[in-house]
N, C-alpha and C positions, 0 to 999 in steps of 0.2 A: 876334062875339067868338071868338077863337081857342081851340080846345079845348086844355086842358092835357095834358101828357104824364102817363101813368100813373106813380104812385110806384114806384120801384124800377127804372126804365128810364134809359138814358143821357140826361142833360140834366135829370132830376129824380130824384136818388137818394132812396131811402127814408131819412128822417131818424129815427134811433133815439137815445133818451136812456136811459142806465142810471143809476139812482140807488140809493143804499143805504149800507151800512156797510162795514167792512173786508173782508167777504166778496166785495166787488166787485173789489178790487184786490190783495189780499195772497195770495201763494202760500207754502205751507209744504212743504218747506224753501224758503228764500228763492231767488228766481230767480237763476241764474248763467249763463244762456245766452240768446241772442236769441229762441229759441223758447219759453222758459219764461214764457209770457204768461198773464195773467188772462183770463177768458172774454170781456170786452168787446173785448180786443185781437184776438181771433180772429174776431169776428162779421162785419166787413166782408169779410174774405177768404173766409170760408166761404159767405157769401151770394152773393158774386160767382161762386164755383164752382157755385152753384145758379141762376145766371142773374139775380140781383137786385143792382142797384147800390145801395149804402147808405153812409151816413156814421154814425159812432157817436160820441156825446159821453158823457162819464162825469162824474158829480158824486157824491162820496161822502165819508164822514168816519169816522174811528175811532169806534166805539161809537155810531154814529148811530141814533136811534130815529125812529119816525114823527112823534112830537111835535116833534122838532127839524127834521124834514124839511119839514113843512107851512109854516113861516114862510119857507123858502127856495124855495118853489114858483116864484116869478117868475124868479129867477136860475138855478135848477137845471133847471127844466122849461120854463116858458112862453117864455122868451127864446130857447130853442133851436128853437122852431117844430116840434115833433116830430110825426111820423106815428105813432110807436109809443114807448111808455114801458115800460121794463123795471124793475120794482120788486123790490129785494132787501133786505127788511127783516123783522125779527121776532125774530131770535136774541138781540139785545140787549134788546128790549122785554120778552121773556119771562123774563129772568134775575131772580133774587131781588134786591130793592132793599135791600141791606145795606150798600152803599157808594155815595157820591155819584159821578156819572158823571165829574166833573172829576178826581177822585182816580184812577179807573181809567185815564183817558187819560194822566194824569201819570206813573203808575208802571208801567203795563202796555204802553205803546206807545213807539215810537221817536220822540221829539220833540226833536231836537237844537236847542241854542241856540248863538248865536254869541259871546256875551259870556263872559268868563272865569268869572264867577259861575255862569252856566248850565252851562257845561262841567264845572265843579267839582261842581255839584249832581248832574249826571248820573253822574259818575264815582264820587263819594264817598258820596252820600246814597241815591240810588235803589236801588243793589244791596242795601243794608241795609233799606230801606223796603219793597221789593217782597215779600219773604217774609212780613212782618208783615201786609201788606194781603191777600195770598192766604190766609194762615192765618185771618184774621178772616172773609174771605168763605166759606171752607170750613166754619168752625164754625157760622156763622149761616144759611147758605143752606138747609140741611136742617131748620132749626128754625122758620123764619118761615112764616106762613100763605100760602096760594096767592094771596091778594090782594096780598101784598107783592111786586109785580113792578115792574120799572123803569118800565114803562108798564102801568097796571092794565088788565085785560081789557076792561072797558067803554070805557075811553078809547082803547085800541088799536083796537077795532072801529069806533068813531065816527071816529077820525082816518084810518083806512084808507079808510073809505067816503068821507070828505071828499076825500081825495087822488084817488081814482078819479073822483069827480064833477068835480073841478077839471080833470083831464086831459081829460075829455069835453067840458065846457062851454067852457073857455077855449082849448083846443088842438084840439078835435075829434080827439083822438088815442086810439087803442086802447091798452090796458094789458095787459102780460104780467106777472103776479104770480108770482114764484118762491116755492115753499114753503120751509120751514125744514128744513135737513138734520138727520138724527138724530144724536144725540150718541154719543160713545164712552166707554169706561171711563176713559180719561185725563182727559177733561173732567169726567166725573161725580165723579171724585176731588176736584176743586176746587169743583164746583158740584153738590152732592147734590140730587137731586130735579128736576134741570133737564129730563130727558126728559119727565116728566109735564107740565111747563110747555110744552115744545115741542109736544107732542101737542095741548094745549088751544089754543095760538095758531095752529097749523095748521088746526084746526077753525074758528077764527074767520076766518082767511083764506078758507077754502072758503065759509063762509057769506056773507062780504062780496062775494065775486066772484059767487056765485049770485044775489044780490039785484040786481046790475046788469042793465040792459037787455041783451038778447041781442046778442052781438057786440062789446060795449064792453070787456069784460075777460075774461081767460082765466087760470086757475090752472094753472101748469106745474109738474109734480112732478119737479123736477130732483133731489130727494133720492133718487129711484129710481136715478139714474145712479151716484152715489157709494156707494149701499148695496151694490152688487155686490162692492166690496172697500174697506170704509171705512178700514182701517188704511193702505192705500196711497193712496187718493184723498182722504181727509179725515184727515190725520195727527193734528191736534190737536183734532179733534172739532168745529171751527168752520170752519177755512180749508182750502180745497182745495189739493191738490198741483198742479203744472203740468199733469200728465196729467188730473187731475180737472177742472181748468178747461177744458181742450180738449174733453173729453167733454161737459161741460155746454154749451159753446158749440155743439157739434154738435146737441144736443137743441134749443137755442133757435133755431138757424138753421132746422132742420126745421119748427119751429112757425111761424116767421115766414113761411116759404114757404107753408105751409098757409093762414095768414091772408091773405096777399097774393092767393093764387089764389082764395080764397073770395069776395073782393070784386071780382075781375076779371070784367067783363061778358063 
């Protein structure tokens, strides 16, 4: 039997899948140049500079939680036959559950419709609805208990563990879990108490990764990258700027190189 090429070499690129919420693809302010790319768009290029050939697939959704990600495992992860899965989840899961997710997606995101009715709704109704939704969210976010999360802590822990186990058992893939970035005052204005929730869910991520067999999963603290200048690198408290994405991509690429070399005989 012919020996297979090592992953990351010509002829057998390292297959990377990035899954998560809008933190995966959205830049703030909006991208307006060819180099204003989110971090998955930088990965293949940065890895090639480091001597590793890679392909990068991205599957994500506005306001995605780990509970919504698990049912999509086959199409988002398994069908890509990945060697490495980058998981960017948690900031939505940790938010106070004072509004249904469908309403957030409908009023807080750019979801264009093609029909005249949809365009009229976007133009005439949503601008008046959005301030009411945000006001409701701000009023109740700091008043509900810690268990009132979009995905409750216990469910988040079990779901993340299940996701990591599926990546290992069905794909034999390593997992790189990104921690949740720290919030800023602008975001806390609309979501009081969110930083305490973020701290709690980051601790859950750390515990989930620590319980995995050695070498299967790694927690990568990309929050340290944007913490150097959060106003510039994380303008709205959730989404990175173009420069923030590039710096995070550099951190991920360095970690991928470390993982590849660690398993290289």
